[in-house]
VEXDREN-2710 file (C-alpha; in Angstrom, 1 decimal):
% VEXDREN-2710
k/r/px/py/pz
1/UNK/15.9/-9.5/9.5
2/UNK/15.5/-10.3/13.2
3/UNK/14.9/-7.5/15.7
4/UNK/14.4/-7.3/19.4
5/UNK/11.9/-5.2/21.3
6/UNK/12.4/-1.4/21.0
7/UNK/14.7/-1.7/18.0
8/UNK/15.2/1.3/15.6
9/UNK/15.7/0.0/12.0
10/UNK/16.3/1.5/8.6
11/UNK/14.4/0.0/5.7
12/UNK/14.6/0.5/2.0
13/UNK/11.2/0.1/0.2
14/UNK/11.5/-0.1/-3.6
15/UNK/8.4/0.5/-5.7
16/UNK/7.1/-2.1/-8.1
17/UNK/6.5/0.8/-10.5
18/UNK/10.2/1.6/-11.0
19/UNK/10.0/-0.1/-14.4
20/UNK/7.4/2.3/-15.6
21/UNK/9.9/5.1/-15.9
22/UNK/13.2/3.2/-15.8
23/UNK/15.6/6.0/-16.7
24/UNK/14.3/8.2/-13.9
25/UNK/13.5/5.5/-11.2
26/UNK/15.9/2.6/-11.7
27/UNK/18.7/2.8/-14.3
28/UNK/22.1/3.0/-12.7
29/UNK/20.8/2.2/-9.2
30/UNK/22.5/-1.1/-8.2
31/UNK/19.7/-2.0/-5.8
32/UNK/16.9/-1.5/-8.3
33/UNK/18.9/-3.1/-11.1
34/UNK/19.4/-6.2/-8.9
35/UNK/15.7/-6.5/-8.2
36/UNK/14.7/-6.1/-11.8
37/UNK/17.5/-8.4/-13.1
38/UNK/16.2/-10.8/-15.7
39/UNK/18.5/-13.4/-17.2
40/UNK/18.2/-16.7/-19.1
41/UNK/16.7/-18.4/-16.1
42/UNK/14.0/-15.9/-15.7
43/UNK/13.4/-12.8/-13.6
44/UNK/15.0/-12.5/-10.2
45/UNK/11.7/-11.9/-8.6
46/UNK/9.4/-14.0/-10.8
47/UNK/6.5/-14.5/-8.3
48/UNK/3.9/-12.1/-7.3
49/UNK/0.9/-13.3/-5.3
50/UNK/-0.2/-16.8/-4.3
51/UNK/0.1/-18.3/-7.8
52/UNK/2.6/-16.1/-9.4
53/UNK/0.0/-14.0/-11.3
54/UNK/-1.7/-11.7/-8.7
55/UNK/-0.7/-9.0/-6.2
56/UNK/1.6/-6.4/-7.5
57/UNK/3.9/-5.1/-4.8
58/UNK/7.5/-5.5/-4.0
59/UNK/7.6/-6.0/-0.2
60/UNK/10.6/-5.6/2.1
61/UNK/10.7/-8.2/4.8
62/UNK/9.7/-10.3/6.6
63/UNK/11.1/-8.8/9.8
64/UNK/11.0/-11.2/12.7
65/UNK/10.3/-9.6/16.1
66/UNK/11.8/-11.7/18.9
67/UNK/9.2/-12.8/21.4
68/UNK/6.2/-11.9/19.4
69/UNK/3.4/-14.6/19.7
70/UNK/-0.2/-14.8/18.6
71/UNK/-2.3/-12.5/20.7
72/UNK/0.4/-9.9/21.1
73/UNK/0.4/-6.5/19.4
74/UNK/3.4/-5.0/17.4
75/UNK/3.8/-1.3/17.4
76/UNK/5.5/0.4/14.5
77/UNK/6.5/4.0/14.9
78/UNK/7.4/5.8/11.6
79/UNK/10.3/8.1/12.5
80/UNK/11.3/9.3/9.1
81/UNK/10.7/8.8/5.4
82/UNK/12.7/10.2/2.4
83/UNK/12.4/9.6/-1.3
84/UNK/15.0/7.2/-2.8
85/UNK/17.3/9.2/-5.0
86/UNK/18.5/8.0/-8.4
87/UNK/22.2/8.2/-9.3
88/UNK/21.7/11.9/-10.4
89/UNK/20.4/12.7/-6.9
90/UNK/16.8/13.2/-8.1
91/UNK/13.6/11.3/-7.0
92/UNK/10.6/10.4/-9.2
93/UNK/7.3/8.6/-9.0
94/UNK/4.5/7.6/-11.3
95/UNK/0.7/7.5/-11.1
96/UNK/-1.2/5.3/-13.5
97/UNK/-4.9/5.1/-14.0
98/UNK/-5.2/1.3/-14.1
99/UNK/-8.4/-0.5/-15.0
100/UNK/-9.1/-1.4/-11.4
101/UNK/-9.7/2.3/-10.7
102/UNK/-13.1/3.8/-9.9
103/UNK/-13.0/5.7/-13.3
104/UNK/-13.4/2.3/-15.1
105/UNK/-16.6/1.3/-13.3
106/UNK/-19.9/1.5/-15.2
107/UNK/-21.1/5.1/-15.5
108/UNK/-17.9/6.8/-14.4
109/UNK/-15.9/7.1/-17.6
110/UNK/-16.7/9.2/-20.6
111/UNK/-17.9/7.3/-23.7
112/UNK/-14.7/7.8/-25.7
113/UNK/-12.3/6.9/-22.8
114/UNK/-11.1/3.4/-23.6
115/UNK/-11.1/1.0/-20.7
116/UNK/-7.8/-0.3/-21.9
117/UNK/-6.2/3.1/-21.6
118/UNK/-3.6/3.4/-18.8
119/UNK/-2.7/7.1/-18.5
120/UNK/0.5/7.5/-16.5
121/UNK/2.0/10.7/-15.2
122/UNK/5.7/10.9/-14.1
123/UNK/6.4/13.2/-11.2
124/UNK/9.6/14.7/-9.8
125/UNK/10.1/15.4/-6.1
126/UNK/11.1/19.1/-5.6
127/UNK/13.0/19.9/-2.5
128/UNK/12.7/22.9/-0.2
129/UNK/16.0/24.8/-0.6
130/UNK/16.0/25.9/3.0
131/UNK/15.7/22.4/4.5
132/UNK/16.7/20.1/1.6
133/UNK/13.6/18.0/2.4
134/UNK/11.1/17.0/-0.4
135/UNK/8.4/19.6/-0.4
136/UNK/6.1/18.9/-3.4
137/UNK/5.7/16.9/-6.6
138/UNK/5.8/18.4/-10.1
139/UNK/4.5/16.6/-13.1
140/UNK/7.1/16.0/-15.8
141/UNK/5.2/14.3/-18.6
142/UNK/2.2/12.0/-19.3
143/UNK/1.9/9.0/-21.5
144/UNK/-0.5/6.1/-22.3
145/UNK/1.1/3.0/-20.8
146/UNK/-1.4/0.7/-22.5
147/UNK/0.2/-2.4/-23.9
148/UNK/-1.0/-1.7/-27.4
149/UNK/1.2/1.4/-27.6
150/UNK/4.4/0.2/-25.9
151/UNK/6.5/-2.9/-26.6
152/UNK/8.2/-4.2/-23.5
153/UNK/11.5/-6.1/-23.8
154/UNK/13.1/-8.5/-21.4
155/UNK/16.7/-9.6/-21.6
156/UNK/16.4/-13.3/-21.0
157/UNK/13.4/-15.5/-21.6
158/UNK/10.6/-16.3/-19.1
159/UNK/10.4/-20.0/-18.0
160/UNK/7.1/-21.3/-19.3
161/UNK/6.2/-23.0/-16.0
162/UNK/7.7/-23.7/-12.6
163/UNK/7.1/-23.9/-8.9
164/UNK/7.3/-21.5/-6.0
165/UNK/8.9/-23.4/-3.2
166/UNK/7.7/-23.5/0.4
167/UNK/4.6/-21.3/-0.2
168/UNK/1.8/-23.5/1.0
169/UNK/1.2/-26.0/3.7
170/UNK/1.0/-28.7/1.0
171/UNK/4.3/-27.7/-0.7
172/UNK/5.0/-25.5/-3.7
173/UNK/2.5/-23.4/-5.6
174/UNK/2.7/-23.9/-9.3
175/UNK/2.7/-21.2/-12.0
176/UNK/2.1/-21.5/-15.7
177/UNK/3.3/-18.4/-17.5
178/UNK/1.6/-19.0/-20.9
179/UNK/-1.8/-18.9/-19.3
180/UNK/-1.3/-15.5/-17.6
181/UNK/1.7/-13.8/-19.1
182/UNK/1.2/-14.6/-22.7
183/UNK/-2.6/-14.5/-22.7
184/UNK/-2.7/-17.6/-24.8
185/UNK/-0.2/-16.1/-27.4
186/UNK/3.3/-17.6/-27.6
187/UNK/6.1/-15.0/-27.3
188/UNK/9.1/-16.4/-29.0
189/UNK/12.6/-16.3/-27.4
190/UNK/15.0/-14.9/-30.0
191/UNK/18.6/-14.3/-29.1
192/UNK/17.7/-14.7/-25.4
193/UNK/15.2/-11.8/-25.7
194/UNK/11.4/-11.6/-25.7
195/UNK/9.3/-8.7/-27.0
196/UNK/6.0/-8.4/-25.3
197/UNK/3.1/-6.6/-27.0
198/UNK/0.9/-6.9/-24.1
199/UNK/1.1/-8.3/-20.6
200/UNK/0.2/-7.7/-17.0
201/UNK/3.3/-9.6/-15.8
202/UNK/5.5/-7.6/-13.3
203/UNK/9.2/-6.9/-13.8
204/UNK/9.2/-5.1/-17.1
205/UNK/11.6/-2.3/-17.7
206/UNK/10.7/0.4/-20.2
207/UNK/10.7/4.1/-20.9
208/UNK/7.9/5.8/-22.7
209/UNK/9.0/6.6/-26.3
210/UNK/9.4/10.4/-26.7
211/UNK/6.8/10.5/-29.4
212/UNK/4.0/9.5/-27.1
213/UNK/5.0/11.8/-24.2
214/UNK/2.8/14.7/-23.4
215/UNK/4.9/17.5/-21.8
216/UNK/2.0/19.9/-21.6
217/UNK/1.4/18.8/-18.0
218/UNK/4.8/20.1/-16.8
219/UNK/4.3/23.0/-14.4
220/UNK/0.5/23.1/-14.7
221/UNK/0.0/22.0/-11.1
222/UNK/1.7/20.8/-8.0
223/UNK/0.9/17.9/-5.6
224/UNK/1.7/18.4/-1.9
225/UNK/4.3/16.0/-0.6
226/UNK/2.8/13.4/1.7
227/UNK/5.1/10.4/1.9
228/UNK/3.4/7.3/3.4
229/UNK/3.5/3.5/3.3
230/UNK/0.6/2.0/1.4
231/UNK/1.2/-1.6/2.4
232/UNK/2.6/-2.5/5.8
233/UNK/1.5/-5.3/8.2
234/UNK/2.1/-8.7/9.7
235/UNK/1.7/-12.2/8.2
236/UNK/-1.7/-13.8/8.6
237/UNK/-1.8/-17.4/9.9
238/UNK/-3.5/-19.0/6.9
239/UNK/-0.8/-21.5/5.9
240/UNK/-0.5/-20.3/2.3
241/UNK/1.0/-17.5/0.2
242/UNK/-1.3/-14.5/0.2
243/UNK/-1.8/-11.8/-2.4
244/UNK/-0.6/-8.3/-1.4
245/UNK/-3.6/-6.6/-3.0
246/UNK/-6.5/-6.6/-0.5
247/UNK/-6.0/-5.5/3.2
248/UNK/-6.8/-7.9/6.0
249/UNK/-6.9/-8.2/9.8
250/UNK/-3.2/-8.0/10.4
251/UNK/-2.6/-5.0/8.0
252/UNK/-1.4/-5.1/4.5
253/UNK/-2.6/-2.8/1.7
254/UNK/-4.4/-0.2/3.8
255/UNK/-3.5/2.7/1.4
256/UNK/-4.2/5.2/4.1
257/UNK/-2.4/8.5/3.3
258/UNK/-1.9/9.1/7.1
259/UNK/0.6/6.3/7.6
260/UNK/3.5/8.6/7.3
261/UNK/6.1/10.5/9.5
262/UNK/4.7/10.8/13.0
263/UNK/2.3/7.9/12.7
264/UNK/2.3/4.9/15.0
265/UNK/0.7/1.7/13.7
266/UNK/-0.5/-1.2/15.9
267/UNK/-1.0/-4.7/14.4
268/UNK/-2.4/-7.9/16.0
269/UNK/0.0/-10.8/15.8
270/UNK/-1.1/-14.1/14.3
271/UNK/2.2/-15.9/13.8
272/UNK/5.5/-16.3/15.8
273/UNK/7.7/-13.2/15.2
274/UNK/4.8/-11.3/13.6
275/UNK/6.7/-11.2/10.3
276/UNK/6.5/-7.5/9.4
277/UNK/6.6/-6.5/5.7
278/UNK/6.6/-3.0/4.2
279/UNK/6.2/-1.7/0.7
280/UNK/3.9/0.0/-1.9
281/UNK/5.2/3.5/-0.8
282/UNK/3.5/6.6/-2.0
283/UNK/4.7/10.2/-2.4
284/UNK/1.1/11.4/-2.2
285/UNK/-2.4/10.0/-2.5
286/UNK/-6.0/11.2/-1.9
287/UNK/-8.5/9.3/0.3
288/UNK/-10.1/6.8/-2.1
289/UNK/-7.1/6.3/-4.4
290/UNK/-9.7/6.4/-7.2
291/UNK/-7.3/6.1/-10.1
292/UNK/-5.9/2.8/-8.6
293/UNK/-2.5/4.2/-7.6
294/UNK/-0.9/7.1/-5.6
295/UNK/2.4/8.6/-6.6
296/UNK/4.2/5.2/-6.6
297/UNK/7.7/5.8/-5.5
298/UNK/10.6/4.2/-3.6
299/UNK/11.2/5.4/0.0
300/UNK/13.8/4.8/2.6
301/UNK/12.5/4.9/6.2
302/UNK/13.4/4.7/9.8
303/UNK/11.1/2.8/12.2
304/UNK/10.9/1.9/15.9
305/UNK/9.5/-1.6/16.6
306/UNK/7.9/-2.2/20.0
307/UNK/6.3/-5.4/21.2
308/UNK/3.2/-5.4/23.5
309/UNK/2.6/-8.8/25.1
310/UNK/-0.9/-10.1/25.4
311/UNK/-0.7/-10.4/29.2
312/UNK/0.0/-6.7/29.6
313/UNK/-1.7/-4.9/26.8
314/UNK/-2.6/-1.2/27.5
315/UNK/-6.3/-0.5/27.5
316/UNK/-6.4/1.0/24.0
317/UNK/-4.9/-2.2/22.5
318/UNK/-7.0/-4.7/24.3
319/UNK/-9.8/-4.9/21.7
320/UNK/-8.0/-4.4/18.5
321/UNK/-8.2/-7.2/16.0
322/UNK/-7.6/-4.8/13.1
323/UNK/-4.8/-2.3/12.2
324/UNK/-4.9/0.9/14.3
325/UNK/-3.2/4.2/13.6
326/UNK/-2.3/6.8/16.2
327/UNK/-0.7/10.3/15.7
328/UNK/-0.4/13.4/17.8
329/UNK/-4.0/14.3/17.6
330/UNK/-6.0/11.3/16.5
331/UNK/-6.7/7.6/16.8
332/UNK/-7.7/6.1/13.5
333/UNK/-9.4/2.7/13.2
334/UNK/-9.6/0.7/9.9
335/UNK/-12.5/-1.3/8.6
336/UNK/-13.0/-3.3/5.4
337/UNK/-15.8/-5.0/3.7
338/UNK/-14.4/-8.2/5.3
339/UNK/-12.2/-7.7/8.3
340/UNK/-10.7/-11.1/7.8
341/UNK/-11.6/-12.0/4.2
342/UNK/-9.1/-14.9/4.1
343/UNK/-11.2/-16.8/6.6
344/UNK/-14.7/-15.3/6.0
345/UNK/-15.4/-16.0/2.4
346/UNK/-14.9/-19.1/0.2
347/UNK/-12.0/-19.0/-2.3
348/UNK/-11.1/-15.7/-0.7
349/UNK/-8.3/-14.6/-3.0
350/UNK/-10.6/-14.8/-6.0
351/UNK/-14.0/-13.8/-4.6
352/UNK/-12.6/-10.8/-2.7
353/UNK/-12.4/-9.0/-6.0
354/UNK/-16.1/-9.4/-6.8
355/UNK/-19.3/-7.5/-6.0
356/UNK/-22.1/-9.2/-4.1
357/UNK/-22.6/-11.0/-0.8
358/UNK/-19.2/-12.8/-0.9
359/UNK/-17.2/-10.1/-2.6
360/UNK/-15.0/-7.4/-1.1
361/UNK/-16.3/-4.5/-3.3
362/UNK/-19.0/-3.4/-0.8
363/UNK/-18.7/0.0/0.9
364/UNK/-21.9/-0.6/2.9
365/UNK/-20.4/-3.7/4.4
366/UNK/-17.2/-1.8/5.1
367/UNK/-19.2/0.9/6.8
368/UNK/-20.8/-1.7/9.1
369/UNK/-17.5/-3.1/10.0
370/UNK/-15.9/0.2/10.9
371/UNK/-19.0/1.5/12.7
372/UNK/-19.1/-1.6/15.0
373/UNK/-15.3/-1.4/15.6
374/UNK/-15.5/2.3/16.5
375/UNK/-18.5/2.0/18.8
376/UNK/-16.8/-0.9/20.8
377/UNK/-13.5/1.1/21.0
378/UNK/-15.2/4.2/22.5
379/UNK/-17.2/2.2/25.0
380/UNK/-14.2/0.2/26.2
381/UNK/-11.6/2.9/26.3
382/UNK/-13.6/5.9/27.6
383/UNK/-16.0/4.2/30.0
384/UNK/-19.1/5.6/28.2
385/UNK/-22.5/4.0/27.5
386/UNK/-23.5/2.8/24.0
387/UNK/-26.0/5.7/23.8
388/UNK/-23.2/8.2/24.4
389/UNK/-20.9/6.5/22.0
390/UNK/-23.5/6.7/19.3
391/UNK/-23.9/10.4/19.9
392/UNK/-20.2/11.1/19.8
393/UNK/-19.8/9.0/16.6
394/UNK/-22.3/11.2/14.9
395/UNK/-20.9/14.5/16.2
396/UNK/-17.1/14.2/16.6
397/UNK/-15.9/11.1/14.7
398/UNK/-15.3/11.3/10.9
399/UNK/-15.8/8.2/8.8
400/UNK/-13.8/8.5/5.6
401/UNK/-13.3/6.2/2.6
402/UNK/-9.7/4.9/2.6
403/UNK/-9.6/3.2/-0.7
404/UNK/-12.0/1.8/-3.3
405/UNK/-9.5/-0.1/-5.5
406/UNK/-7.9/-2.8/-3.4
407/UNK/-10.8/-5.3/-3.7
408/UNK/-11.5/-5.4/0.0
409/UNK/-12.6/-1.8/0.1
410/UNK/-11.8/0.3/3.2
411/UNK/-13.3/3.0/5.5
412/UNK/-11.5/4.4/8.5
413/UNK/-12.8/6.4/11.5
414/UNK/-10.9/9.4/12.9
415/UNK/-11.3/9.9/16.6
416/UNK/-9.9/13.3/17.9
417/UNK/-8.1/12.7/21.2
418/UNK/-9.2/16.2/22.3
419/UNK/-12.8/15.1/22.8
420/UNK/-11.8/13.0/25.9
421/UNK/-8.6/14.9/27.0
422/UNK/-10.0/17.1/29.8
423/UNK/-6.5/18.1/30.9
424/UNK/-6.0/19.9/27.5
425/UNK/-9.3/21.8/27.5
426/UNK/-8.0/24.8/29.6
427/UNK/-5.1/25.4/27.3
428/UNK/-7.0/24.5/24.2
429/UNK/-10.7/25.3/24.8
430/UNK/-11.6/24.4/21.2
431/UNK/-10.3/21.7/19.0
432/UNK/-7.5/22.8/16.7
433/UNK/-6.0/20.2/14.5
434/UNK/-2.2/20.6/14.7
435/UNK/-1.6/17.6/12.4
436/UNK/-1.3/18.7/8.7
437/UNK/-4.3/17.7/6.6
438/UNK/-4.0/14.2/5.2
439/UNK/-0.7/13.4/7.1
440/UNK/0.5/12.5/10.5
441/UNK/3.1/15.2/10.7
442/UNK/3.1/18.2/13.0
443/UNK/5.8/20.1/10.9
444/UNK/6.1/20.8/7.2
445/UNK/8.0/20.1/5.2
END
């Protein structure tokens, strides 16, 4: 898609987890069935990540913004988000406790909780009868999605090896399915079908067998509706395919639950056109995303795209070399263990997943990044000294963990606009947050 400055666009953002509850989230939907189509030549979308075996998100894009050049900033206003309905007019999502979650770190799981267990809960979006808008999520059933309990079937057989054209400066990135998909075990192709007893390869379609579904969760609790986009950003200028897992300087997998209706995002441009991509939508998620996923769901959204040229950047955008969020009440900056991990560490798409001095799993380093970003932002935008900025950061700015599961862990700072808005003090003598907790909306639902 190609857009001009100040365009309003509608975007469909399918979730990569539709295959986890196919009857509810994909079957009968022509768009989803097209994405998940798998014939004798292989899956329609066979490649995820730089080598075909990493990353995990279906991204819509890229969207080319005419006139965007390195040094510019692209503004994305989120005007609306709605759950994608299935052919029955209902919307669902799933949350799975994958092994990358914090629960699977040493000391955080109970002794009898298997690290191979992937407990998944299927949720249904419940609408407000007065407005017809999605109001909350209700759990329907839970099941263990671990590979040793569920056999996954594909119609059509996976090519054992191949190439991903035009993905690196040197040419095509190669993939070798037996090494990753099969785990060293050959899966025979019988009558153009393969049965998988265990794999992390994307694109599977399955429904949990009735006998392993736990319906006792139904009606036990509700999760507030908080639709947001987990992964949105511009292309980095690194000359290679990049995994969608860790966030980076131009955006990507921030997993900030505030990137929803009413939010405006600002991204620094590194390549011509910016190349905006969107995906990994959530129906709800807590700060931290500690299980590894939010309520993964497909959303349809409406966005306004605005281009800010480098020669005329407004003051608030002059320093940003990171994703910035703004809503009615707050400015939110994003920091990661490595602001620009693709350039800062050797073998970045491998090492970013590690602990240690060259790894991205480092909250102390992420705190240092966001602290320095916030201090510089306050000094530049509000004409205050460093001493005053340090005071304000300790008294009026919240530093919160965004996510701990995307390798390049994130912390964001929340700066209330009220602190510096003297024209509002007479009408609002004390700060009263009008934005609903954990969202960027001023109305609910």
